[in-house]
C-alpha positions as CSV (number, residue, x, y, z in Angstrom):
1,M,86.9,-31.5,-21.7
2,N,85.8,-30.0,-25.0
3,L,85.4,-26.2,-25.2
4,T,82.2,-24.9,-26.5
5,Y,81.8,-21.7,-28.4
6,P,78.7,-19.6,-29.2
7,I,77.0,-19.8,-32.6
8,R,78.3,-16.5,-34.0
9,E,76.3,-16.1,-37.2
10,Y,72.7,-15.1,-36.6
11,E,71.7,-17.0,-39.8
12,N,73.1,-20.2,-38.3
13,V,71.0,-19.7,-35.1
14,Q,67.9,-19.4,-37.3
15,K,68.9,-22.4,-39.4
16,F,69.3,-24.4,-36.2
17,K,65.9,-23.4,-34.8
18,N,64.2,-23.9,-38.2
19,Y,65.5,-27.5,-38.4
20,F,63.2,-28.4,-35.5
21,L,60.3,-26.4,-36.9
22,E,60.5,-28.1,-40.3
23,K,60.5,-31.5,-38.6
24,K,57.5,-30.5,-36.5
25,E,59.5,-31.3,-33.4
26,Y,57.8,-28.6,-31.3
27,R,59.0,-29.7,-27.9
28,N,62.6,-29.7,-29.2
29,Y,62.1,-26.3,-30.9
30,M,60.7,-25.0,-27.6
31,L,63.8,-26.4,-25.8
32,V,66.2,-24.6,-28.2
33,V,64.2,-21.3,-28.1
34,I,64.1,-21.3,-24.3
35,C,67.8,-22.1,-24.0
36,L,68.8,-19.4,-26.5
37,N,66.5,-16.7,-25.0
38,T,67.0,-17.3,-21.2
39,A,70.8,-18.0,-20.8
40,L,69.8,-20.7,-18.2
41,R,71.9,-23.7,-17.6
42,I,70.3,-26.9,-19.1
43,S,69.7,-28.4,-15.7
44,D,67.4,-25.4,-14.9
45,V,65.7,-25.5,-18.4
46,I,64.8,-29.2,-18.3
47,S,63.4,-28.8,-14.8
48,L,60.9,-26.1,-15.8
49,K,57.2,-27.0,-15.2
50,W,54.3,-25.7,-17.1
51,S,53.2,-23.9,-13.9
52,D,56.5,-21.9,-14.3
53,V,55.4,-20.7,-17.7
54,L,51.6,-20.7,-17.7
55,D,49.4,-18.9,-15.1
56,D,46.2,-20.6,-13.7
57,G,44.2,-19.3,-16.7
58,G,46.5,-21.0,-19.2
59,N,48.1,-17.8,-20.3
60,V,51.9,-17.4,-20.8
61,R,53.4,-15.6,-17.8
62,S,55.3,-12.4,-18.3
63,H,58.3,-13.8,-16.4
64,I,59.9,-17.1,-15.4
65,V,60.9,-17.1,-11.8
66,L,63.2,-19.9,-10.5
67,R,66.0,-20.7,-8.1
68,E,69.0,-21.8,-10.1
69,K,70.3,-25.2,-9.1
70,K,74.0,-24.4,-9.4
71,T,74.1,-21.0,-7.6
72,G,71.0,-21.3,-5.4
73,K,70.1,-17.7,-6.5
74,E,66.6,-16.7,-7.5
75,T,66.4,-15.3,-11.0
76,K,63.5,-13.7,-12.9
77,I,63.6,-13.8,-16.7
78,L,61.3,-12.0,-19.0
79,V,59.3,-14.3,-21.3
80,N,60.1,-12.6,-24.6
81,S,58.1,-12.9,-27.8
82,N,60.2,-15.8,-29.2
83,I,59.6,-17.9,-26.0
84,K,55.9,-17.0,-26.1
85,G,55.6,-18.1,-29.7
86,A,57.4,-21.4,-29.1
87,V,55.2,-22.2,-26.1
88,K,52.0,-21.3,-28.0
89,L,53.1,-23.4,-31.0
90,Y,53.8,-26.4,-28.7
91,L,50.4,-26.0,-27.0
92,K,48.6,-25.7,-30.3
93,N,49.9,-29.2,-31.1
94,N,50.2,-30.9,-27.7
95,R,48.7,-30.7,-24.2
96,P,50.8,-29.7,-21.3
97,M,51.7,-32.3,-18.7
98,T,53.8,-31.5,-15.6
99,Y,57.2,-30.6,-17.2
100,L,57.8,-28.6,-20.3
101,F,60.2,-31.2,-21.5
102,E,58.6,-34.4,-20.3
103,N,59.7,-37.9,-21.2
104,K,57.3,-40.9,-21.5
105,S,57.8,-41.7,-17.8
106,G,56.3,-38.4,-16.7
107,E,59.7,-37.0,-15.6
108,H,61.6,-34.3,-17.3
109,I,64.1,-35.3,-19.9
110,S,67.7,-35.8,-18.7
111,R,70.6,-33.6,-19.5
112,V,71.9,-36.4,-21.7
113,Q,68.7,-36.4,-23.7
114,A,68.8,-32.6,-24.0
115,Y,72.4,-32.8,-25.2
116,S,71.5,-35.4,-27.8
117,I,68.7,-33.3,-29.1
118,I,70.9,-30.2,-29.4
119,K,73.9,-32.0,-30.8
120,N,71.9,-34.0,-33.4
121,G,70.0,-30.8,-34.4
122,G,73.3,-29.0,-34.9
123,A,74.7,-31.7,-37.1
124,A,71.5,-32.2,-39.1
125,S,71.0,-28.4,-39.7
126,G,74.5,-28.1,-41.0
127,I,76.0,-25.9,-38.3
128,G,78.3,-28.5,-36.9
129,E,78.6,-31.3,-34.4
130,S,80.6,-29.3,-31.8
131,I,77.4,-27.9,-30.4
132,S,76.2,-28.6,-26.8
133,C,73.6,-27.3,-24.4
134,H,76.2,-24.8,-23.1
135,T,76.7,-23.5,-26.7
136,L,73.2,-22.1,-26.5
137,R,73.8,-20.4,-23.2
138,K,77.0,-18.8,-24.6
139,T,75.2,-17.9,-27.8
140,F,72.8,-15.7,-25.8
141,G,75.6,-13.8,-24.3
142,Y,77.6,-13.4,-27.5
143,H,74.7,-11.9,-29.4
144,A,73.7,-9.7,-26.5
145,W,77.3,-8.4,-26.3
146,K,77.4,-7.9,-30.1
147,N,74.2,-5.8,-29.7
148,G,75.8,-3.5,-27.1
149,I,74.8,-5.1,-23.8
150,P,77.6,-4.4,-21.3
151,P,79.6,-7.4,-20.1
152,A,79.0,-6.4,-16.5
153,L,75.2,-6.8,-17.1
154,L,75.8,-10.2,-18.7
155,M,77.9,-11.2,-15.7
156,E,74.9,-10.4,-13.5
157,I,72.5,-12.3,-15.9
158,Y,74.7,-15.4,-15.9
159,N,75.3,-15.2,-12.1
160,H,79.0,-15.5,-12.7
161,S,81.3,-14.9,-9.8
162,S,84.0,-13.3,-11.9
163,Y,84.3,-11.1,-15.0
164,N,86.9,-13.6,-16.4
165,I,84.3,-16.3,-16.6
166,T,81.9,-14.0,-18.5
167,K,84.7,-13.0,-20.9
168,R,85.3,-16.6,-21.8
169,Y,81.6,-17.1,-22.3
170,L,81.5,-14.3,-24.8
171,G,84.0,-16.1,-27.0
172,I,85.8,-12.9,-28.0
173,V,88.2,-13.8,-30.8
174,Q,90.7,-11.8,-32.9
175,D,88.0,-10.9,-35.5
176,D,86.0,-9.2,-32.8
177,K,89.1,-7.2,-31.7
178,D,89.9,-6.3,-35.3
179,T,86.4,-4.9,-35.8
180,V,86.9,-2.6,-32.8
181,F,90.3,-1.4,-34.1
182,G,88.8,-1.0,-37.6
183,N,85.8,1.0,-36.5
184,I,87.4,3.4,-33.9
185,L,88.9,6.1,-36.1
186,L,90.1,8.9,-33.8
């Protein structure tokens, strides 16, 4: 089993997202944006329906509410401005069907299809081939942590059963430890 790591450099996150924008692949752009901004597992992301994101008037909802497949727990996620922008961009160029990430058969794309989109986008955008769907989930946590979000809150967001799992997700490396030791001058 290959280990996945977060995308640590913010510029690489932007480069990855912009790859899909430049190719006008708005569905795939929306996939990446939602993965990066919700910390959901890919199985939950690809199962999203338009009714989960749009209200009856066609407006973007303030929150996505769903029951996670793996944990069975209900979660409520704020639809931030990046997600809203990606949804609106998609809708400007396409009409909604049933699923946000629908294939030609009218079903949602598979995990394999999502993995292929993300892996190929990572390679083509120059950030590497060792990227997966889980990389995006971990990237959310890493950048939240770097911006001061307490790991205990991230544990709650991820619905992890132990703090050790969350620590692995954050991908803390020696450089991160060195920064702490370098900045704490008592």
